[in-house]
C-alpha positions, 0 to 999 in steps of 0.5 A, spaced: 536 512 546 529 512 544 529 520 544 535 519 539 531 514 535 525 518 534 529 525 532 533 521 527 526 518 524 523 525 524 530 528 520 529 522 516 522 523 514 523 530 513 529 529 508 526 524 504 520 528 503 524 535 501 527 530 496 520 528 493 519 536 493 524 537 487 521 532 483 514 533 484 513 539 480 516 535 474 512 528 474 507 525 478 508 521 484 507 514 480 513 516 476 518 520 481 517 514 486 522 510 482 527 515 482 527 517 489 526 510 492 532 508 487 536 513 490 535 512 497 536 505 496 543 507 492 545 511 498 543 505 503 548 501 500 553 506 499 553 508 506 553 501 509 559 499 505 563 505 507 561 503 514 564 496 513 570 499 510 572 502 516 571 496 520 575 492 516 581 497 516 580 497 523 578 504 524 571 504 525 567 510 524 560 512 523 562 519 519 561 517 512 567 522 510 572 519 514 570 512 512 570 515 504 577 517 505 580 511 508 576 507 503 580 512 497 587 511 501 586 504 501 584 503 494 590 506 492 594 500 494 592 495 488 594 489 493 589 492 498 584 494 494 583 487 491 583 484 498 578 489 500 573 489 494 573 481 495 571 482 502 566 487 501 563 482 495 563 476 500 559 481 505 554 484 501 554 481 494 556 488 491 561 493 491 562 500 489 568 503 487 571 509 491 569 514 486 562 512 485 560 511 492 554 516 494 559 520 498 564 521 493 558 523 488 556 528 493 563 531 493 563 532 486 556 535 486 559 540 491 566 542 487 562 542 480 565 535 477 559 531 478 556 527 472 550 523 471 554 518 467 558 516 474 551 515 477 549 510 472 555 506 472 554 506 480 547 503 478 550 498 473 556 496 478 551 493 483 546 490 478 552 486 475 555 484 482 550 479 484 543 476 481 540 479 487 541 486 484 540 484 477 536 489 473 534 492 480 535 500 477 533 498 470 526 503 470 530 509 473 532 513 467 536 518 469 536 521 462 529 522 461 527 529 459 522 529 464 528 531 469 530 536 464 530 538 457 538 538 457 543 534 460 545 540 464 538 540 467 537 533 468 544 533 472 541 539 476 535 535 478 538 529 480 544 533 484 538 537 488 535 530 490 542 527 492 544 533 496 537 533 500 539 526 501 546 527 503 544 530 510 542 522 512 547 517 514 543 510 512 547 506 516 546 510 522 539 507 523 537 502 528 532 496 527 527 498 522 527 505 522 529 506 515 525 500 512 519 504 516 521 511 513 521 507 506 514 505 507 512 512 509 514 514 503 511 509 499 504 510 502 505 518 501 506 516 493 500 512 494 496 517 496 498 522 491 498 517 485 490 516 486 488 510 482 495 508 480 496 506 487 493 500 487 498 497 483 503 497 489 500 499 496 495 496 501 494 501 506 497 499 513 491 499 517 488 493 512 495 490 512 495 490 519 488 487 520 490 481 515 497 480 517 494 479 525 489 474 522 494 469 519 498 470 525 493 469 530 496 463 535 502 462 531 506 469 533 512 464 536 512 459 530 519 459 528 520 458 520 513 461 519 512 462 511 508 467 508 506 468 501 503 474 497 502 472 489 500 479 488 505 483 492 506 490 489 511 493 493 512 488 499 508 492 504 503 487 505 508 481 506 513 485 511 507 486 516 509 479 518 515 481 521 512 486 525 507 481 529 511 475 529 516 474 535 521 470 531 521 475 525 528 473 523 526 466 521 520 468 517 520 466 509 517 471 504 515 469 497 512 474 493 510 475 485 509 481 482 507 482 474 510 490 474 517 490 473 518 497 476 514 495 482 517 488 483 524 492 484 521 496 489 519 490 493 526 487 492 529 494 495 523 494 500 525 487 503 533 489 503 532 496 507 527 492 512 533 487 514 530 481 510 536 476 509 536 474 501 536 467 504 529 468 507 526 471 500 524 468 494 521 474 489 519 473 482 517 477 477 511 474 473 504 474 471 501 470 477 495 467 473 498 466 467 503 461 470 503 457 477 509 459 481 512 457 486 512 450 483 518 447 486 518 446 494 516 449 498 509 450 494 505 451 500 505 456 506 503 458 513 500 464 511 497 467 504 496 474 504 493 478 497 490 484 495 489 483 487 487 488 482 479 488 483 475 485 477 481 485 472 481 481 466 485 475 464 485 470 459 480 464 462 483 460 457 479 453 457 486 450 458 486 453 465 481 447 466 486 442 466 491 447 471 491 444 478 489 450 481 482 451 478 481 444 475 477 442 482 472 447 481 470 445 474 469 452 471 473 458 471 473 465 473 470 470 468 474 473 463 472 480 465 473 478 473 479 475 475 477 475 482 476 468 484 482 466 479 486 470 484 483 467 490 483 460 488 491 461 486 492 463 493 488 458 496 491 452 492 498 454 495 496 454 502 498 449 507 492 445 510 494 448 517 494 455 514 490 461 514 489 466 508 486 473 507 484 476 501 481 483 499 476 483 494 470 487 492 463 485 494 461 482 488 464 475 489 460 474 495 453 474 491 455 474 483 452 468 480 454 464 474 461 461 474 463 465 480 457 462 484 459 455 482 466 456 485 463 460 491 458 454 492 464 449 492 468 453 497 462 453 501 461 446 501 468 444 503 468 449 508 473 453 505 470 460 507 471 461 514 470 469 515 467 474 511 469 482 513 466 488 510 470 494 510 468 501 510 468 504 503 473 509 500 479 505 504 483 504 499 487 509 494 485 505 488 478 505 489 472 508 493 468 502 493 467 498 499 471 491 500 471 485 503 476 481 507 475 474 506 478 469 511 480 462 508 482 455 511 483 448 509 480 442 513 475 446 518 471 441 522 465 446 521 462 449 515 459 455 518 461 462 516 462 468 521 460 475 518 463 481 521 460 488 518 465 493 520 463 498 514 461 504 519 467 503 523 472 508 520 475 515 521 475 520 516 482 523 514 482 528 509 478 525 503 480 518 505 477 513 510 481 509 515 481 504 520 484 506 527 487 501 532 481 500 536 477 499 530 482 493 528 482 490 535 475 490 535 474 486 529 480 481 531 476 480 538 470 479 534 474 474 529 477 470 535 470 469 539 466 467 533 460 470 537 454 473 535 454 481 536 448 485 535 448 489 528 455 487 528 457 480 527 453 473 526 455 466 525 451 463 520 450 455 520 452 452 513 444 450 513 442 457 513 447 459 507 444 453 503 437 456 504 440 463 502 442 459 495 450 460 497 449 468 497 454 471 502 452 478 501 453 481 508 446 484 510 443 478 509 446 475 515 448 482 519 442 486 520 444 493 521 437 497 520 436 502 525 429 504 526 428 512 526 426 515 532 418 517 532 416 524 531 410 527 534 405 530 529 405 536 534 413 537 533 412 536 526 407 542 526 411 546 530 417 545 525 413 547 519 411 554 522 418 555 525 420 554 517 415 558 514 416 564 519 424 563 518 422 564 510 418 570 511 423 573 515 428 572 510 423 574 504 422 581 508 430 582 509 431 581 502 425 586 499 428 591 504 435 590 501 432 590 494 428 597 495 435 600 497 438 599 490 438 604 485 440 604 477 446 607 474 441 611 469 434 613 469 432 608 464 436 602 468 433 605 475 426 605 472 427 597 469 430 596 476 424 599 480 419 595 476 422 589 477 422 590 484 415 592 485 413 585 481 417 581 485 414 584 492 407 584 489 408 576 487 410 575 494 404 578 497 400 574 493 403 568 495 402 570 502 
């Protein structure tokens, strides 16, 4: 069984990537991800529905073509059709007419009758089935000139993508196989998108580290709630499912400003099998207006990878906002880092844990940021500061830090972990492997000093350092260079001089073999060579 799942996964990944190849030459990854992921999701909805149709008609089958024929035949009787569509609406909160299923449209592609209008109608029908799917496909422009300069070419491009996907039965994958494949695609798009990737994706190793920290000791908790107010594609939130022993009881709360990315997160949740009752996702500006404001408003875990040093209004009115009013100052207009942090911290339960990724500047910058940091430290809110390697995120090459925050701590000490040199190089990107992550987690749990890696700073020491949390102030990673004797240096100099002389002699030998193409050119060349050799002799 395991072998079959692995084989199915490889087929799935390959088909998904092949379909991406068709769009890659027409637009950049940040654009074509919406088309491909939208079509994958449409096929998933269609395949799941067809499989259930065969169950309702008591002729259960995994074969999509057989299920499609059963559906078409049943819908020829208006009474049966009405009951069947009602059953499907109750089960899935959406219906797709027989002629608009992904399977039906593939058949139309093969017989030459496919029209983009049918796919558009299929998208529209799903969006209008329930508020769960409202505007889900709105950023997929099937009539975009980037797909082709004529309707025929647009038709052909989408047809080619759908044919690549048609080899897959989306309803035939167990567990999170399909969801993980979706994550794989999102990760690949992030890699191709470069700086734009930061808008929708947190690399999995970082997401894994952050999630395991917030879940530590709560793996068996039922009804665990997790909140990401800058959720992107939802990949950070969904990691909670991997490390909880009660994944079906987790409540997910997330907010995202970018509508396209918000829709991607909605699809991602459903493809990972998260019940719509267990997810509350919101499309709005996290800083501009607080959310959620109705119960529940505080969560067991807060996970955040906000945009770094983003601009925000910092309007004076925010000083009256309950998220920020305690601190007396606001994060600077040009650096919203602490605004995001305080928003997340406000929504953390007294017994909860928060992890947030930010640039190192938040650890030592002065002004308003220094005042906010001082207040957090005075209250014992900052538990741990972890330095990550540079070039680990797609959207920036700068080193970043994971800050762990808690409420009602019995101590005000801070654990510093310098993991900046612990990484693997994969192509042009740095990444954390499982061993790196396990070392950080073990150090976080033990909360002990580790030479050149970790240090527990007492509150008094932090005060002496003017509340500066710059990691090198606490973790000394300096390595003395090995002493080299004068004799060794002398030997190296002589060897270097010898190597230079040998190289120079070889060069002069080659130059002497050169001849000009004309008598004049040859005279000029020989004169040049003589001068060069003469200069070399003088230098000796």
